[in-house]
PDBQT receptor file of N, H, CA, C and O in Angstrom, charges set to zero:
ATOM      1  N   UNK A   1       0.843  -1.178   0.000  1.00  0.00    +0.000 N 
ATOM      2  CA  UNK A   1       0.000   0.000   0.000  1.00  0.00    +0.000 C 
ATOM      3  C   UNK A   1       0.889   1.241   0.000  1.00  0.00    +0.000 C 
ATOM      4  O   UNK A   1       2.007   1.220   0.513  1.00  0.00    +0.000 OA
ATOM      5  N   UNK A   2       0.385   2.293  -0.568  1.00  0.00    +0.000 N 
ATOM      6  H   UNK A   2      -0.524   2.311  -0.985  1.00  0.00    +0.000 HD
ATOM      7  CA  UNK A   2       1.122   3.555  -0.568  1.00  0.00    +0.000 C 
ATOM      8  C   UNK A   2       0.992   4.220   0.798  1.00  0.00    +0.000 C 
ATOM      9  O   UNK A   2       0.142   3.848   1.607  1.00  0.00    +0.000 OA
ATOM     10  N   UNK A   3       1.849   5.210   1.042  1.00  0.00    +0.000 N 
ATOM     11  H   UNK A   3       2.540   5.512   0.385  1.00  0.00    +0.000 HD
ATOM     12  CA  UNK A   3       1.771   5.953   2.303  1.00  0.00    +0.000 C 
ATOM     13  C   UNK A   3       0.399   6.593   2.475  1.00  0.00    +0.000 C 
ATOM     14  O   UNK A   3      -0.140   6.635   3.582  1.00  0.00    +0.000 OA
ATOM     15  N   UNK A   4      -0.161   7.089   1.383  1.00  0.00    +0.000 N 
ATOM     16  H   UNK A   4       0.276   7.055   0.484  1.00  0.00    +0.000 HD
ATOM     17  CA  UNK A   4      -1.466   7.735   1.451  1.00  0.00    +0.000 C 
ATOM     18  C   UNK A   4      -2.563   6.733   1.802  1.00  0.00    +0.000 C 
ATOM     19  O   UNK A   4      -3.464   7.042   2.581  1.00  0.00    +0.000 OA
ATOM     20  N   UNK A   5      -2.485   5.538   1.229  1.00  0.00    +0.000 N 
ATOM     21  H   UNK A   5      -1.753   5.287   0.596  1.00  0.00    +0.000 HD
ATOM     22  CA  UNK A   5      -3.477   4.509   1.514  1.00  0.00    +0.000 C 
ATOM     23  C   UNK A   5      -3.384   4.055   2.970  1.00  0.00    +0.000 C 
ATOM     24  O   UNK A   5      -4.401   3.847   3.631  1.00  0.00    +0.000 OA
ATOM     25  N   UNK A   6      -2.155   3.904   3.461  1.00  0.00    +0.000 N 
ATOM     26  H   UNK A   6      -1.329   4.072   2.924  1.00  0.00    +0.000 HD
ATOM     27  CA  UNK A   6      -1.983   3.500   4.854  1.00  0.00    +0.000 C 
ATOM     28  C   UNK A   6      -2.554   4.547   5.792  1.00  0.00    +0.000 C 
ATOM     29  O   UNK A   6      -3.232   4.212   6.763  1.00  0.00    +0.000 OA
ATOM     30  N   UNK A   7      -2.281   5.819   5.507  1.00  0.00    +0.000 N 
ATOM     31  H   UNK A   7      -1.730   6.091   4.718  1.00  0.00    +0.000 HD
ATOM     32  CA  UNK A   7      -2.792   6.902   6.341  1.00  0.00    +0.000 C 
ATOM     33  C   UNK A   7      -4.321   6.918   6.323  1.00  0.00    +0.000 C 
ATOM     34  O   UNK A   7      -4.961   7.086   7.361  1.00  0.00    +0.000 OA
ATOM     35  N   UNK A   8      -4.894   6.742   5.137  1.00  0.00    +0.000 N 
ATOM     36  H   UNK A   8      -4.374   6.605   4.294  1.00  0.00    +0.000 HD
ATOM     37  CA  UNK A   8      -6.350   6.743   5.006  1.00  0.00    +0.000 C 
ATOM     38  C   UNK A   8      -6.976   5.568   5.774  1.00  0.00    +0.000 C 
ATOM     39  O   UNK A   8      -8.102   5.667   6.260  1.00  0.00    +0.000 OA
ATOM     40  N   UNK A   9      -6.240   4.467   5.875  1.00  0.00    +0.000 N 
ATOM     41  H   UNK A   9      -5.325   4.386   5.479  1.00  0.00    +0.000 HD
ATOM     42  CA  UNK A   9      -6.747   3.292   6.580  1.00  0.00    +0.000 C 
ATOM     43  C   UNK A   9      -6.501   3.369   8.084  1.00  0.00    +0.000 C 
ATOM     44  O   UNK A   9      -6.903   2.483   8.839  1.00  0.00    +0.000 OA
ATOM     45  N   UNK A  10      -5.828   4.452   8.510  1.00  0.00    +0.000 N 
ATOM     46  H   UNK A  10      -5.501   5.171   7.897  1.00  0.00    +0.000 HD
ATOM     47  CA  UNK A  10      -5.580   4.618   9.934  1.00  0.00    +0.000 C 
ATOM     48  C   UNK A  10      -4.395   3.819  10.456  1.00  0.00    +0.000 C 
ATOM     49  O   UNK A  10      -4.297   3.557  11.655  1.00  0.00    +0.000 OA
ATOM     50  N   UNK A  11      -3.495   3.432   9.557  1.00  0.00    +0.000 N 
ATOM     51  H   UNK A  11      -3.574   3.644   8.584  1.00  0.00    +0.000 HD
ATOM     52  CA  UNK A  11      -2.316   2.664   9.948  1.00  0.00    +0.000 C 
ATOM     53  C   UNK A  11      -1.171   3.637  10.195  1.00  0.00    +0.000 C 
ATOM     54  O   UNK A  11      -0.718   4.298   9.261  1.00  0.00    +0.000 OA
ATOM     55  N   UNK A  12      -0.693   3.739  11.440  1.00  0.00    +0.000 N 
ATOM     56  H   UNK A  12      -1.061   3.202  12.199  1.00  0.00    +0.000 HD
ATOM     57  CA  UNK A  12       0.376   4.692  11.737  1.00  0.00    +0.000 C 
ATOM     58  C   UNK A  12       1.721   4.237  11.196  1.00  0.00    +0.000 C 
ATOM     59  O   UNK A  12       1.958   3.041  11.029  1.00  0.00    +0.000 OA
ATOM     60  N   UNK A  13       2.604   5.197  10.923  1.00  0.00    +0.000 N 
ATOM     61  H   UNK A  13       2.411   6.169  11.059  1.00  0.00    +0.000 HD
ATOM     62  CA  UNK A  13       3.949   4.892  10.455  1.00  0.00    +0.000 C 
ATOM     63  C   UNK A  13       4.667   4.084  11.528  1.00  0.00    +0.000 C 
ATOM     64  O   UNK A  13       4.510   4.354  12.719  1.00  0.00    +0.000 OA
ATOM     65  N   UNK A  14       5.431   3.122  11.124  1.00  0.00    +0.000 N 
ATOM     66  H   UNK A  14       5.559   2.903  10.157  1.00  0.00    +0.000 HD
ATOM     67  CA  UNK A  14       6.193   2.328  12.066  1.00  0.00    +0.000 C 
ATOM     68  C   UNK A  14       5.438   1.163  12.675  1.00  0.00    +0.000 C 
ATOM     69  O   UNK A  14       5.997   0.431  13.493  1.00  0.00    +0.000 OA
ATOM     70  N   UNK A  15       4.186   0.972  12.299  1.00  0.00    +0.000 N 
ATOM     71  H   UNK A  15       3.732   1.566  11.635  1.00  0.00    +0.000 HD
ATOM     72  CA  UNK A  15       3.405  -0.129  12.842  1.00  0.00    +0.000 C 
ATOM     73  C   UNK A  15       3.964  -1.452  12.337  1.00  0.00    +0.000 C 
ATOM     74  O   UNK A  15       4.251  -1.597  11.149  1.00  0.00    +0.000 OA
ATOM     75  N   UNK A  16       4.116  -2.403  13.228  1.00  0.00    +0.000 N 
ATOM     76  H   UNK A  16       3.884  -2.285  14.193  1.00  0.00    +0.000 HD
ATOM     77  CA  UNK A  16       4.547  -3.745  12.852  1.00  0.00    +0.000 C 
ATOM     78  C   UNK A  16       3.430  -4.698  13.226  1.00  0.00    +0.000 C 
ATOM     79  O   UNK A  16       2.984  -4.725  14.373  1.00  0.00    +0.000 OA
ATOM     80  N   UNK A  17       2.987  -5.467  12.274  1.00  0.00    +0.000 N 
ATOM     81  H   UNK A  17       3.349  -5.446  11.343  1.00  0.00    +0.000 HD
ATOM     82  CA  UNK A  17       1.923  -6.442  12.521  1.00  0.00    +0.000 C 
ATOM     83  C   UNK A  17       2.517  -7.824  12.408  1.00  0.00    +0.000 C 
ATOM     84  O   UNK A  17       3.184  -8.155  11.428  1.00  0.00    +0.000 OA
ATOM     85  N   UNK A  18       2.268  -8.615  13.413  1.00  0.00    +0.000 N 
ATOM     86  H   UNK A  18       1.726  -8.345  14.209  1.00  0.00    +0.000 HD
ATOM     87  CA  UNK A  18       2.763  -9.985  13.405  1.00  0.00    +0.000 C 
ATOM     88  C   UNK A  18       1.597 -10.940  13.559  1.00  0.00    +0.000 C 
ATOM     89  O   UNK A  18       0.656 -10.686  14.311  1.00  0.00    +0.000 OA
ATOM     90  N   UNK A  19       1.677 -12.029  12.840  1.00  0.00    +0.000 N 
ATOM     91  H   UNK A  19       2.441 -12.235  12.229  1.00  0.00    +0.000 HD
ATOM     92  CA  UNK A  19       0.673 -13.073  12.940  1.00  0.00    +0.000 C 
ATOM     93  C   UNK A  19       1.411 -14.398  13.081  1.00  0.00    +0.000 C 
ATOM     94  O   UNK A  19       2.304 -14.705  12.291  1.00  0.00    +0.000 OA
ATOM     95  N   UNK A  20       1.044 -15.165  14.065  1.00  0.00    +0.000 N 
ATOM     96  H   UNK A  20       0.319 -14.916  14.707  1.00  0.00    +0.000 HD
ATOM     97  CA  UNK A  20       1.703 -16.450  14.299  1.00  0.00    +0.000 C 
ATOM     98  C   UNK A  20       0.683 -17.570  14.217  1.00  0.00    +0.000 C 
ATOM     99  O   UNK A  20      -0.464 -17.434  14.645  1.00  0.00    +0.000 OA
ATOM    100  N   UNK A  21       1.125 -18.655  13.668  1.00  0.00    +0.000 N 
ATOM    101  H   UNK A  21       2.056 -18.765  13.321  1.00  0.00    +0.000 HD
ATOM    102  CA  UNK A  21       0.267 -19.827  13.586  1.00  0.00    +0.000 C 
ATOM    103  C   UNK A  21       1.033 -21.034  14.069  1.00  0.00    +0.000 C 
ATOM    104  O   UNK A  21       2.011 -20.908  14.806  1.00  0.00    +0.000 OA
ATOM    105  N   UNK A  22       0.600 -22.172  13.663  1.00  0.00    +0.000 N 
ATOM    106  H   UNK A  22      -0.194 -22.274  13.064  1.00  0.00    +0.000 HD
ATOM    107  CA  UNK A  22       1.255 -23.414  14.060  1.00  0.00    +0.000 C 
ATOM    108  C   UNK A  22       2.395 -23.691  13.088  1.00  0.00    +0.000 C 
ATOM    109  O   UNK A  22       2.228 -24.372  12.076  1.00  0.00    +0.000 OA
ATOM    110  N   UNK A  23       3.535 -23.154  13.421  1.00  0.00    +0.000 N 
ATOM    111  H   UNK A  23       3.671 -22.601  14.243  1.00  0.00    +0.000 HD
ATOM    112  CA  UNK A  23       4.727 -23.340  12.603  1.00  0.00    +0.000 C 
ATOM    113  C   UNK A  23       5.878 -23.734  13.500  1.00  0.00    +0.000 C 
ATOM    114  O   UNK A  23       5.815 -23.590  14.720  1.00  0.00    +0.000 OA
ATOM    115  N   UNK A  24       6.909 -24.222  12.890  1.00  0.00    +0.000 N 
ATOM    116  H   UNK A  24       6.960 -24.339  11.898  1.00  0.00    +0.000 HD
ATOM    117  CA  UNK A  24       8.123 -24.534  13.605  1.00  0.00    +0.000 C 
ATOM    118  C   UNK A  24       8.686 -23.254  14.192  1.00  0.00    +0.000 C 
ATOM    119  O   UNK A  24       8.805 -22.253  13.485  1.00  0.00    +0.000 OA
ATOM    120  N   UNK A  25       9.032 -23.267  15.465  1.00  0.00    +0.000 N 
ATOM    121  H   UNK A  25       8.935 -24.080  16.039  1.00  0.00    +0.000 HD
ATOM    122  CA  UNK A  25       9.524 -22.056  16.140  1.00  0.00    +0.000 C 
ATOM    123  C   UNK A  25      10.747 -21.481  15.440  1.00  0.00    +0.000 C 
ATOM    124  O   UNK A  25      10.861 -20.262  15.312  1.00  0.00    +0.000 OA
ATOM    125  N   UNK A  26      11.655 -22.321  14.988  1.00  0.00    +0.000 N 
ATOM    126  H   UNK A  26      11.562 -23.311  15.091  1.00  0.00    +0.000 HD
ATOM    127  CA  UNK A  26      12.858 -21.818  14.327  1.00  0.00    +0.000 C 
ATOM    128  C   UNK A  26      12.514 -21.125  13.017  1.00  0.00    +0.000 C 
ATOM    129  O   UNK A  26      13.169 -20.146  12.659  1.00  0.00    +0.000 OA
ATOM    130  N   UNK A  27      11.513 -21.600  12.297  1.00  0.00    +0.000 N 
ATOM    131  H   UNK A  27      10.981 -22.395  12.588  1.00  0.00    +0.000 HD
ATOM    132  CA  UNK A  27      11.073 -20.933  11.062  1.00  0.00    +0.000 C 
ATOM    133  C   UNK A  27      10.601 -19.517  11.369  1.00  0.00    +0.000 C 
ATOM    134  O   UNK A  27      10.928 -18.584  10.636  1.00  0.00    +0.000 OA
ATOM    135  N   UNK A  28       9.837 -19.348  12.444  1.00  0.00    +0.000 N 
ATOM    136  H   UNK A  28       9.571 -20.106  13.040  1.00  0.00    +0.000 HD
ATOM    137  CA  UNK A  28       9.360 -18.021  12.833  1.00  0.00    +0.000 C 
ATOM    138  C   UNK A  28      10.526 -17.112  13.207  1.00  0.00    +0.000 C 
ATOM    139  O   UNK A  28      10.573 -15.955  12.791  1.00  0.00    +0.000 OA
ATOM    140  N   UNK A  29      11.451 -17.628  13.978  1.00  0.00    +0.000 N 
ATOM    141  H   UNK A  29      11.412 -18.569  14.316  1.00  0.00    +0.000 HD
ATOM    142  CA  UNK A  29      12.622 -16.844  14.376  1.00  0.00    +0.000 C 
ATOM    143  C   UNK A  29      13.420 -16.421  13.154  1.00  0.00    +0.000 C 
ATOM    144  O   UNK A  29      13.847 -15.270  13.060  1.00  0.00    +0.000 OA
ATOM    145  N   UNK A  30      13.626 -17.336  12.222  1.00  0.00    +0.000 N 
ATOM    146  H   UNK A  30      13.280 -18.271  12.298  1.00  0.00    +0.000 HD
ATOM    147  CA  UNK A  30      14.368 -17.027  11.000  1.00  0.00    +0.000 C 
ATOM    148  C   UNK A  30      13.655 -15.966  10.163  1.00  0.00    +0.000 C 
ATOM    149  O   UNK A  30      14.300 -15.067   9.623  1.00  0.00    +0.000 OA
ATOM    150  N   UNK A  31      12.326 -16.064  10.051  1.00  0.00    +0.000 N 
ATOM    151  H   UNK A  31      11.802 -16.794  10.489  1.00  0.00    +0.000 HD
ATOM    152  CA  UNK A  31      11.555 -15.076   9.289  1.00  0.00    +0.000 C 
ATOM    153  C   UNK A  31      11.660 -13.690   9.914  1.00  0.00    +0.000 C 
ATOM    154  O   UNK A  31      11.830 -12.701   9.201  1.00  0.00    +0.000 OA
ATOM    155  N   UNK A  32      11.560 -13.611  11.235  1.00  0.00    +0.000 N 
ATOM    156  H   UNK A  32      11.422 -14.414  11.814  1.00  0.00    +0.000 HD
ATOM    157  CA  UNK A  32      11.657 -12.327  11.913  1.00  0.00    +0.000 C 
ATOM    158  C   UNK A  32      13.057 -11.746  11.749  1.00  0.00    +0.000 C 
ATOM    159  O   UNK A  32      13.202 -10.555  11.477  1.00  0.00    +0.000 OA
ATOM    160  N   UNK A  33      14.084 -12.567  11.910  1.00  0.00    +0.000 N 
ATOM    161  H   UNK A  33      13.967 -13.535  12.132  1.00  0.00    +0.000 HD
ATOM    162  CA  UNK A  33      15.468 -12.100  11.751  1.00  0.00    +0.000 C 
ATOM    163  C   UNK A  33      15.701 -11.579  10.343  1.00  0.00    +0.000 C 
ATOM    164  O   UNK A  33      16.354 -10.552  10.158  1.00  0.00    +0.000 OA
ATOM    165  N   UNK A  34      15.168 -12.285   9.344  1.00  0.00    +0.000 N 
ATOM    166  H   UNK A  34      14.638 -13.120   9.494  1.00  0.00    +0.000 HD
ATOM    167  CA  UNK A  34      15.327 -11.847   7.957  1.00  0.00    +0.000 C 
ATOM    168  C   UNK A  34      14.627 -10.499   7.721  1.00  0.00    +0.000 C 
ATOM    169  O   UNK A  34      15.173  -9.627   7.045  1.00  0.00    +0.000 OA
ATOM    170  N   UNK A  35      13.442 -10.333   8.267  1.00  0.00    +0.000 N 
ATOM    171  H   UNK A  35      12.998 -11.042   8.816  1.00  0.00    +0.000 HD
ATOM    172  CA  UNK A  35      12.716  -9.067   8.101  1.00  0.00    +0.000 C 
ATOM    173  C   UNK A  35      13.450  -7.932   8.784  1.00  0.00    +0.000 C 
ATOM    174  O   UNK A  35      13.532  -6.833   8.235  1.00  0.00    +0.000 OA
ATOM    175  N   UNK A  36      13.986  -8.173   9.967  1.00  0.00    +0.000 N 
ATOM    176  H   UNK A  36      13.920  -9.066  10.413  1.00  0.00    +0.000 HD
ATOM    177  CA  UNK A  36      14.716  -7.117  10.690  1.00  0.00    +0.000 C 
ATOM    178  C   UNK A  36      15.990  -6.715   9.962  1.00  0.00    +0.000 C 
ATOM    179  O   UNK A  36      16.381  -5.548  10.007  1.00  0.00    +0.000 OA
ATOM    180  N   UNK A  37      16.640  -7.655   9.296  1.00  0.00    +0.000 N 
ATOM    181  H   UNK A  37      16.321  -8.602   9.260  1.00  0.00    +0.000 HD
ATOM    182  CA  UNK A  37      17.846  -7.327   8.517  1.00  0.00    +0.000 C 
ATOM    183  C   UNK A  37      17.518  -6.367   7.380  1.00  0.00    +0.000 C 
ATOM    184  O   UNK A  37      18.331  -5.510   7.036  1.00  0.00    +0.000 OA
ATOM    185  N   UNK A  38      16.341  -6.505   6.801  1.00  0.00    +0.000 N 
ATOM    186  H   UNK A  38      15.680  -7.202   7.081  1.00  0.00    +0.000 HD
ATOM    187  CA  UNK A  38      15.932  -5.668   5.661  1.00  0.00    +0.000 C 
ATOM    188  C   UNK A  38      15.640  -4.226   6.082  1.00  0.00    +0.000 C 
ATOM    189  O   UNK A  38      15.724  -3.318   5.254  1.00  0.00    +0.000 OA
ATOM    190  N   UNK A  39      15.301  -4.003   7.345  1.00  0.00    +0.000 N 
ATOM    191  H   UNK A  39      15.232  -4.740   8.017  1.00  0.00    +0.000 HD
ATOM    192  CA  UNK A  39      14.971  -2.639   7.781  1.00  0.00    +0.000 C 
ATOM    193  C   UNK A  39      16.138  -1.916   8.418  1.00  0.00    +0.000 C 
ATOM    194  O   UNK A  39      15.987  -0.780   8.870  1.00  0.00    +0.000 OA
ATOM    195  N   UNK A  40      17.288  -2.545   8.464  1.00  0.00    +0.000 N 
ATOM    196  H   UNK A  40      17.411  -3.467   8.097  1.00  0.00    +0.000 HD
ATOM    197  CA  UNK A  40      18.479  -1.907   9.027  1.00  0.00    +0.000 C 
ATOM    198  C   UNK A  40      18.976  -0.819   8.121  1.00  0.00    +0.000 C 
ATOM    199  O   UNK A  40      19.974  -0.167   8.429  1.00  0.00    +0.000 OA
TER     200      UNK A  40
């Protein structure tokens, strides 16, 4: 979504949304670590 669309939807800048399901714990940790590396 564009910045304008996010603002219109009421999503503040810097919001992080996480959703967890029945997955291997290490897979979740690896996914989070990979995402955090991209925002450095």
